[in-house]
Structures are given as C-alpha cells and as structure tokens.
C-alpha positions in Angstrom: 38.5 -37.0 14.4 37.4 -33.4 14.2 37.3 -31.4 17.4 34.7 -28.7 17.6 34.6 -25.9 20.3 31.1 -24.5 20.9 31.0 -21.2 22.9 27.7 -20.8 24.6 27.2 -24.5 24.2 24.5 -24.7 27.0 22.2 -22.2 25.3 19.1 -23.1 23.3 20.9 -23.2 19.9 24.4 -23.9 21.1 23.4 -27.1 23.0 21.6 -28.4 20.0 24.7 -27.8 17.8 26.9 -29.5 20.4 24.7 -32.6 20.6 24.3 -32.8 16.8 28.1 -32.7 16.3 28.5 -35.4 19.0 25.8 -37.6 17.5 27.5 -37.6 14.2 30.7 -38.9 15.8 32.8 -35.8 16.2 34.6 -34.6 19.4 33.0 -31.7 21.1 34.2 -29.2 23.7 31.9 -26.6 25.2 32.5 -23.2 27.0 29.7 -21.8 29.0 29.0 -20.4 32.4 26.7 -23.3 33.3 26.5 -26.9 32.0 23.3 -28.0 30.3 22.4 -31.2 32.1 21.3 -32.6 28.8 24.7 -32.5 27.2 26.2 -36.0 26.8 28.9 -36.8 29.4 31.4 -37.4 26.6 31.3 -33.7 25.7 34.3 -31.9 27.3 32.8 -29.0 29.3 34.8 -25.9 30.3 33.1 -23.6 32.7 33.8 -19.9 32.3 33.3 -16.8 30.3 34.6 -15.9 26.8 35.9 -12.7 28.4 38.6 -14.8 30.2 41.4 -14.9 27.6 43.5 -17.5 29.4 40.6 -19.9 29.7 39.6 -19.4 26.0 43.2 -20.0 24.9 43.4 -23.2 26.9 40.0 -24.4 25.5 41.3 -23.7 21.9 44.1 -26.3 22.1 43.7 -28.9 19.4 40.4 -27.4 18.1 39.6 -27.7 14.4 36.4 -25.7 14.1 35.0 -23.0 16.4 31.3 -22.4 16.7 30.8 -19.0 18.4 27.4 -18.7 20.1 28.2 -17.1 23.5 26.5 -13.7 23.9 24.3 -11.7 26.2 20.9 -11.8 24.5 18.5 -8.9 23.8 16.3 -10.1 26.6 19.0 -9.5 29.2 18.9 -5.7 28.7 22.6 -5.8 29.6 23.4 -2.2 28.6 27.1 -1.5 28.7 27.9 -5.2 29.4 27.0 -6.0 25.8 30.3 -4.4 24.8 32.2 -6.5 27.3 30.8 -9.8 26.3 29.3 -9.6 22.8 32.1 -7.3 21.3 35.3 -7.9 23.3 34.4 -11.5 24.2 33.9 -12.2 20.4 37.3 -10.5 19.7 39.0 -12.8 22.2 37.4 -15.9 20.7 38.4 -15.0 17.2 42.0 -14.0 18.1 42.6 -17.1 20.2 41.2 -19.2 17.4 43.8 -17.7 15.0 46.6 -18.2 17.5 45.6 -21.8 18.0 45.6 -22.5 14.2 41.9 -23.3 14.1 40.7 -24.3 10.6 37.3 -22.5 10.4 34.8 -20.5 12.4 31.0 -20.3 12.5 29.5 -17.2 14.1 25.8 -17.1 15.2 24.6 -13.5 14.9 21.2 -11.9 15.0 18.3 -10.4 13.0 18.6 -7.4 15.3 21.6 -6.1 13.3 19.1 -4.9 10.7 17.4 -2.6 13.1 13.9 -1.4 12.1 12.8 -4.1 9.5 12.1 -2.6 6.1 8.9 -3.4 4.1 9.2 -6.6 2.3 11.9 -9.3 2.6 15.3 -8.6 4.1 17.9 -9.6 1.4 21.6 -9.8 1.1 21.5 -6.2 -0.1 19.6 -4.9 3.0 22.0 -2.5 4.9 22.2 -3.3 8.7 21.2 -0.3 10.8 20.7 -1.5 14.5 18.9 1.0 16.8 19.6 -0.5 20.2 22.6 -1.7 22.2 22.2 -5.4 21.6 21.9 -5.1 17.9 24.8 -2.7 17.7 27.0 -5.1 19.7 26.1 -8.0 17.4 26.9 -6.0 14.3 30.2 -4.8 15.8 31.1 -8.4 16.7 30.4 -9.5 13.2 32.8 -6.9 11.8 35.5 -7.7 14.3 35.3 -11.5 13.7 35.2 -11.0 9.9 38.3 -8.7 9.9 40.3 -11.1 12.1 39.3 -14.2 10.0 40.0 -12.4 6.7 43.5 -11.3 7.9 44.3 -14.9 8.9 42.6 -16.4 5.9 40.4 -18.4 8.2 37.0 -19.4 6.5 34.1 -17.8 8.3 30.3 -18.7 8.2 28.0 -16.1 9.7 24.4 -17.1 10.4 21.7 -14.6 11.2 18.6 -16.6 12.3 15.0 -15.3 12.7 13.3 -15.9 16.0 14.2 -19.5 16.8 11.5 -21.9 18.2 11.2 -25.6 19.1 10.8 -27.7 22.2 12.6 -26.0 25.1 12.3 -22.4 23.8 10.9 -20.1 26.5 11.9 -16.5 27.2 9.2 -14.2 26.0 7.4 -17.1 24.4 6.7 -18.6 27.8 4.5 -15.5 28.4 2.6 -16.1 25.1 2.1 -19.8 25.9 1.0 -19.2 29.5 -1.6 -16.7 28.4 -3.0 -19.1 25.7 -3.0 -22.0 28.2 -5.1 -19.9 30.6 -7.4 -18.6 27.9 -6.4 -14.9 28.4 -6.8 -12.2 25.8 -3.6 -11.7 23.7 -2.7 -8.1 23.2 -0.7 -7.3 20.1 0.7 -4.0 18.8 -1.2 -3.0 15.7 -3.7 -5.1 13.7 -1.5 -8.2 13.4 -1.5 -8.1 9.6 2.3 -7.9 9.5 4.3 -11.0 8.5 6.7 -12.3 11.2 8.9 -15.2 10.1 10.4 -17.8 12.6 12.8 -20.7 12.3 12.7 -24.1 14.0 15.9 -24.9 15.8 16.2 -28.2 13.9 15.8 -26.5 10.6 18.4 -23.9 11.6 20.9 -26.6 12.5 20.2 -28.5 9.3 21.2 -25.4 7.4 24.1 -24.9 9.7 25.4 -28.4 9.1 24.9 -28.1 5.4 26.9 -24.9 5.2 29.6 -26.6 7.3 29.7 -29.7 5.2 29.8 -27.8 1.9 32.6 -25.6 3.4 30.7 -22.6 2.2 31.9 -19.3 3.8 29.6 -16.4 3.7 26.7 -14.7 5.6 23.3 -16.3 5.6 19.9 -15.1 6.8 17.9 -18.2 7.9 14.1 -18.5 8.3 11.2 -20.7 7.3 9.5 -20.2 3.9 6.0 -20.9 5.3 4.5 -18.2 7.4 1.4 -16.0 7.5 0.6 -12.8 9.2 1.2 -12.5 12.9 -2.6 -12.6 13.6 -3.0 -15.7 11.4 -0.2 -17.6 13.0 -1.5 -16.8 16.5 -5.0 -17.7 15.7 -3.8 -21.0 14.4 -1.9 -21.6 17.6 -5.0 -20.7 19.7 -7.1 -23.3 17.7 -4.3 -25.9 18.2 -4.4 -25.3 22.0 -8.2 -25.4 22.1 -8.0 -22.1 24.0 -10.6 -19.4 24.6 -8.0 -16.7 24.0 -8.7 -14.0 21.5 -6.4 -11.4 19.9 -6.8 -7.7 20.8 -4.9 -5.2 18.7 -3.6 -2.1 20.4 -2.8 1.3 18.7 0.8 1.3 17.7 2.0 4.6 19.1 0.4 4.5 22.5 1.3 0.8 23.0 5.0 1.4 22.2 5.1 4.5 24.4 3.5 2.5 27.3 5.9 -0.5 26.9 8.9 1.9 26.7 7.8 3.5 30.0 7.2 0.2 31.7 10.6 -1.0 30.5 12.3 2.1 31.8 10.6 1.5 35.2 11.8 -2.1 35.1 8.1 -3.2 35.1 8.1 -5.1 31.8 10.4 -7.9 30.4 9.9 -6.7 26.9 13.0 -4.8 25.4 13.1 -2.2 22.7 14.0 -4.7 20.0 10.7 -6.5 20.7 8.2 -3.8 21.3 9.4 -1.5 18.5 9.5 -4.2 15.8 6.8 -6.8 16.4 4.1 -4.8 14.6 6.2 -4.7 11.4 7.0 -7.2 8.7 10.2 -9.0 9.5 11.2 -11.9 7.2 14.2 -13.0 5.2 14.5 -13.9 1.5 15.5 -17.6 1.8 15.9 -18.3 -1.9 19.7 -18.3 -1.6 19.4 -21.1 1.0 17.2 -23.2 -1.2 19.7 -22.7 -4.0 22.3 -24.7 -2.1 20.0 -27.5 -1.2 18.3 -26.5 2.0 14.6 -26.4 2.7 12.7 -25.8 6.0 10.7 -28.7 7.4 8.6 -26.5 9.8 6.1 -23.8 9.1 5.5 -21.0 11.6 2.3 -22.8 12.7 4.0 -26.1 13.2 6.9 -24.8 15.2 4.6 -22.7 17.4 2.4 -25.7 18.1 5.5 -27.9 19.0 6.9 -25.2 21.3 3.5 -24.7 23.0 3.1 -28.5 23.5 6.5 -28.7 25.1 5.7 -25.8 27.4 2.5 -27.6 28.6 4.4 -30.8 29.3 7.4 -29.2 31.1 6.1 -25.9 32.6 6.2 -27.2 36.2 9.8 -28.5 35.9 11.6 -25.7 34.2 14.9 -24.8 35.9 17.3 -24.1 33.1 19.1 -20.8 33.5 19.9 -20.1 29.8 18.2 -16.8 28.8 16.1 -18.4 26.0 15.3 -21.5 28.1 14.0 -20.0 31.3 11.0 -18.3 32.6 10.7 -14.5 32.5 9.2 -12.4 35.3 6.1 -10.8 33.8 6.0 -7.9 36.3 3.3 -5.3 35.2 2.5 -7.5 32.2 1.5 -10.2 34.7 -1.0 -7.8 36.3 -2.5 -7.3 32.8 -2.7 -11.1 32.4 -4.6 -11.5 35.6 -7.1 -8.9 34.5 -7.5 -10.3 31.0 
C-alpha cells in the first residue's frame, strides 16, 4: 500500500489532499504545525516545521510519494521568513525525500511567481517575474526542488493553482463574504472589467489526482474555464446572496497608493500581491489540462456561491488557525466597512 507524506497537511488544500488519498485506501502521513481536527484518526500526524531537518528525515521513512504544500502564504506578510520556510524548508523536504528513496514528488506552487499578470491568458510560455517577497520565494523554491529532483531522477509534478475557493476558504474572502452578508458597498480597484479566474478546491484536487495517476511529470497551471469579469462574478454573488451590496469602482492609482500606505502602517490585511494585481486580468490557459482528460466542474460563480454559503453557516464557529481557513483582522478596512 502506497504511503504518502503531505507537508502542510492541515492547510486548506493540503488537508483535502490528505483526506482524498486516505479515502481511496492509501496510507497518509502529515507534517504540520497544527493538526486539522477534520483529519481522519488513521492519518499519521507529525507535529513540526519543515525547517526541522531531523523531524522531516524521520517522517520520510518508508514514504513512496511526497506532496509538498507547507509554506508561509502571501497573506502572512512574512518578509525575511519566507526564505527560511518557503525556500530553505522546501530544500530540506526535497533533499530528505531523495535520501529516503522516495519515488516521486508533487509540489504546490503559486500564481504569484508570474508577478504582474500580462494581458490575456498566462501560458506555458509566460516567463515568471515575481515582484514581491512571497512570489520570489515560491519561484526560488520551484527551482531548488526541480534541480534536486532532476539530479536524483525523481519524477516531479509542479502545480500552480489560481485563487482556490470552496467550503472552508476564508482569509481575505471572509472580508468579501462578511460585507455582502451585511449589505455593504463593495469597493474594487478599477472598473471591474478585468477577468479574474479561480479554481474550486475539488476541481484542483481532481486534476492533482489525475496527474498523479497518469504519472505525468511537468508544471501545470490550474484554473476553471468558466469565468467572467470581476464585476460580473461579484454581481452574480450579490444576487445569489440576496444582498443590498453594490459595487463601487475606485481609481487605480490612488487606491493602490492608499492600500500600500495602510499596509505599511499595519492598518490593512491586504498585501502587495493582492492590491497590485486584482484590477488586472489574471487567468491561465487551461487547454493543456483538458488535453489530458481534465475538466473543471465549477465556474467562478458556482464556487463563490458555495464558499459564501459555507461562510454563512459556519461564521460563528470558525477557529481553524490555517492562514486560508481563518478570519483576518480588517483593521482600517473594518472602519470603511462600518461606514459603507
């Protein structure tokens, strides 16, 4: 029976991967700083950090496939710690996987490695050019893992997902959902005519499992194929919610400058990767994914509606500490909310 090791296996995506592997009958081991209470008891949980080489080496014993998800996310604004965890932690995971004789590795990366999204679809030919610390750390981690795996002839699958939604996803989306639930005005940067693509966590994992089953090494950009403009998708969500919210576009330059100032003063939860890109087109060409037999089940509208409904049902009982599964302090943004 195959033994899988999932680093970051209590995170929003990592926990879903761990459960899916367990449900199909494989053995699963998880490394994370906290245990997701929803993980089945049969999953072997190792508490710790990927920066702890001895702990990682011990967790690698007997492992057949490594799924590397552990990272400090963009929302953490971790600064120099991105190098410690995202870069050097990834190096430790890859090196210990080779030393343990692991058969293959899957690495969850990020759209942020592309930096400022170009006009039109991001394709396999789009050159990564991250502009902030998180994106740079994820791109560097990709290169380190690829070099180690290539030298050891270990098959590697790298997956770069678009913004991932589904029941349980909070983070900055908790702010959006709360404002809609309260009928507040929704402020966006620009006119909202840009196209922002998302991916449902279940669709992402469907592709993930397909690439794994087909033993298909490579780098894959994953997003839904059904999405409109940002304004259209938000208006559809507002109608779904029966909310009195309305969308208010803000001038791009002044809005970005204001959000940058608030972030520097620690008065806003929004980081540069968010406020500098959310007014631009950002979507992947998913034709290569369809060519190997995958198709998304969820549109942007459907996954936003599901995520919003989950928020309404669970908002008074949210305690999970994973970055994408917990509430964010709104700070100065919260004052704007109360005045909206």
